[in-house]
C-alpha positions in Angstrom: 0.1 0.1 0.0 2.8 2.4 1.0 4.4 1.6 -2.3 1.5 2.3 -4.3 1.2 5.6 -2.4 4.6 6.7 -3.1 4.2 5.7 -6.7 1.3 7.8 -7.1 3.1 10.8 -5.6 6.0 10.3 -7.8 3.8 10.3 -10.9 1.9 13.6 -9.7 5.2 15.2 -9.2 6.6 14.3 -12.3 3.3 15.5 -14.1 3.7 18.9 -12.1 7.4 19.6 -12.9 6.6 18.6 -16.7 3.8 21.1 -16.7 5.7 23.8 -15.2 8.7 23.1 -17.7 6.8 23.5 -20.6 5.2 26.7 -19.4 8.6 28.0 -18.7 9.9 27.0 -22.3 6.9 28.2 -24.2 8.0 30.9 -26.5 5.4 33.7 -27.2 4.5 34.3 -30.7 4.3 38.0 -31.2 2.1 39.9 -33.5 3.3 41.6 -36.3 3.1 45.2 -34.6 4.9 43.5 -31.3 7.6 42.1 -33.6 8.4 45.4 -35.3 8.5 47.0 -32.0 10.8 44.1 -30.6 13.0 44.5 -33.6 13.5 48.3 -33.2 14.4 48.1 -29.4 16.7 45.3 -30.1 18.6 46.8 -32.8 19.1 50.1 -30.4 20.2 47.6 -27.9 22.5 45.9 -30.4 24.1 49.1 -31.3 25.0 50.0 -27.7 26.4 46.8 -26.9 28.6 45.7 -30.1 31.8 47.7 -31.5 34.3 47.1 -34.5 37.3 45.2 -33.5 40.5 45.8 -35.1 39.7 44.0 -38.2 36.3 45.7 -38.2 34.3 42.7 -37.1 31.3 43.5 -35.1 32.2 42.2 -31.7 30.3 42.4 -28.5 31.7 44.2 -25.5 33.2 42.1 -22.9 34.8 42.2 -19.3 38.1 42.8 -21.1 36.9 45.5 -23.7 34.1 47.7 -22.6 32.9 51.1 -24.0 35.8 52.9 -22.3 38.0 51.3 -24.9 36.1 51.2 -27.8 33.2 53.3 -29.2 30.0 51.5 -29.6 28.3 51.3 -32.9 25.5 53.6 -31.8 28.0 56.4 -31.6 28.4 56.6 -35.4 25.0 54.8 -36.6 22.6 56.2 -39.0 19.1 55.2 -39.5 17.3 55.2 -42.9 13.8 56.8 -43.1 12.7 53.2 -44.1 13.8 51.8 -40.6 17.2 50.0 -41.5 20.5 50.8 -39.8 24.1 51.5 -41.1 27.3 52.2 -39.3 30.6 53.2 -41.6 33.8 52.0 -40.0 35.9 55.1 -39.8 39.1 53.3 -39.9 38.4 51.1 -42.9 38.9 52.3 -46.4 36.1 54.6 -47.7 36.3 53.2 -51.2 36.1 54.8 -54.3 33.7 54.5 -57.6 30.0 53.5 -58.5 27.6 52.7 -55.7 25.7 49.2 -55.7 22.0 49.6 -56.7 20.9 46.1 -57.0 21.1 46.2 -60.7 24.7 46.1 -61.0 26.8 43.2 -59.9 28.9 43.1 -56.7 31.9 41.6 -55.3 31.7 41.5 -51.5 33.4 39.8 -48.7 31.0 39.5 -45.6 29.5 37.7 -42.9 25.6 37.7 -42.7 24.3 37.1 -38.9 21.0 37.2 -37.4 18.9 37.3 -34.2 15.1 36.8 -33.1 14.1 40.0 -31.2 12.2 39.1 -28.4 9.8 41.3 -26.1 11.4 44.2 -24.6 14.2 44.6 -27.0 16.0 41.3 -26.1 17.2 38.5 -28.2 20.3 40.4 -29.7 22.9 39.2 -27.4 23.6 35.8 -29.4 24.0 36.0 -33.1 23.7 33.2 -35.5 25.3 32.8 -38.9 23.3 32.7 -42.1 26.1 32.6 -44.8 29.8 34.1 -44.6 32.2 34.2 -47.4 35.0 35.2 -44.6 34.2 32.1 -42.4 33.5 29.6 -45.1 34.9 29.8 -48.5 37.6 32.3 -47.6 37.3 34.3 -50.6 35.1 37.3 -51.9 31.9 36.5 -53.3 30.0 37.6 -56.3 26.3 38.6 -55.9 25.4 36.8 -52.9 21.5 35.6 -53.0 20.6 38.2 -50.4 21.7 40.8 -53.0 20.5 39.3 -56.2 18.6 36.4 -56.9 20.2 33.4 -59.1 19.6 34.1 -62.9 17.9 30.6 -63.5 15.6 30.8 -60.6 11.9 30.7 -61.0 11.2 32.1 -57.8 10.7 36.2 -57.5 13.2 38.3 -56.2 11.6 38.8 -52.7 12.5 35.0 -52.1 16.1 35.9 -52.2 17.0 39.5 -51.8 17.1 41.6 -48.7 15.7 45.0 -49.7 17.0 46.7 -46.8 20.7 45.2 -47.3 20.5 46.2 -51.0 19.4 49.7 -50.2 22.0 49.7 -47.4 24.9 49.0 -49.7 24.0 52.2 -51.4 26.0 53.9 -48.8 29.2 52.3 -49.7 31.7 52.4 -52.2 34.2 49.5 -53.5 37.7 49.3 -52.3 38.8 47.9 -55.8 40.2 44.6 -54.5 40.4 41.3 -56.4 38.4 38.0 -55.6 41.4 36.6 -53.9 42.5 39.6 -51.9 42.3 39.4 -48.1 40.2 41.9 -46.3 42.1 44.5 -44.2 39.4 46.2 -42.2 35.6 45.7 -43.0 34.1 48.7 -44.0 31.1 48.6 -42.0 27.7 47.1 -40.9 24.0 47.2 -42.0 21.2 46.0 -39.7 17.9 45.3 -40.9 14.7 44.6 -39.1 12.4 41.6 -40.2 10.2 43.8 -41.6 12.7 45.1 -44.3 13.9 41.7 -44.8 11.5 38.4 -45.3 9.3 39.3 -42.4 7.0 36.1 -42.0 7.3 35.3 -45.8 8.8 32.1 -47.6 12.8 32.6 -48.4 15.8 30.8 -49.3 17.2 30.7 -45.8 14.2 29.3 -44.3 14.2 32.1 -41.5 11.1 34.3 -40.1 11.1 37.3 -37.8 14.7 37.6 -37.9 16.7 40.8 -37.9 20.0 40.3 -40.1 23.3 42.1 -39.5 25.6 42.3 -42.3 29.5 42.9 -41.6 31.4 43.4 -44.7 33.7 45.0 -47.1 32.7 45.7 -50.7 35.5 44.9 -53.1 34.0 45.6 -56.4 30.9 47.0 -58.3 30.5 46.0 -61.9 27.8 46.7 -64.7 25.1 44.0 -65.1 26.8 42.5 -68.1 30.3 42.5 -66.5 31.5 39.8 -64.0 33.2 41.0 -61.0 36.6 39.1 -60.4 
């Protein structure tokens, strides 16, 4: 009898803790308006808590490197009226020549990361990598899909391109490097809230409600008929 009582007690306890765990682990799905507000707040927090390291990589402040040592991105950040942000790295090459416009071809060395903002402007502290020519293939890439869709694709542009990034790149000029040239210092960063990226629409990365961070050096801008090498 005592064993049955103890067994029943264990079952009830397990059910209770399982229920509590499910409640704690449940992630609230935000409305579109709530997601937009969370994105905007998280971007502000992101800009205050990250900086350009000596190679121009966007890096989070730590106990060893604080805002007393490096300027936060927010110091030089600019917000486009449409809602995306960009920061020019003052210590990198400003570049020269034609600006990208989404129609011409580009050669770019980059890392594209993302986070999902949550209520209160949280979610920005850990960045996931969507794609990276720097960390993966090690050489600059021509026309990554977030800039221009593949020529033979039957999907429309919005399945691939991130308009906030395309428009953000218009604020930068190419440094004139070749495909296999290493980067010295990345030129800047573009931060795009989910509503100016894929929002909740189908896309080639399979991501929804995410804010994108493009950290890059723009090597070349070429005419639509010319290959960037």
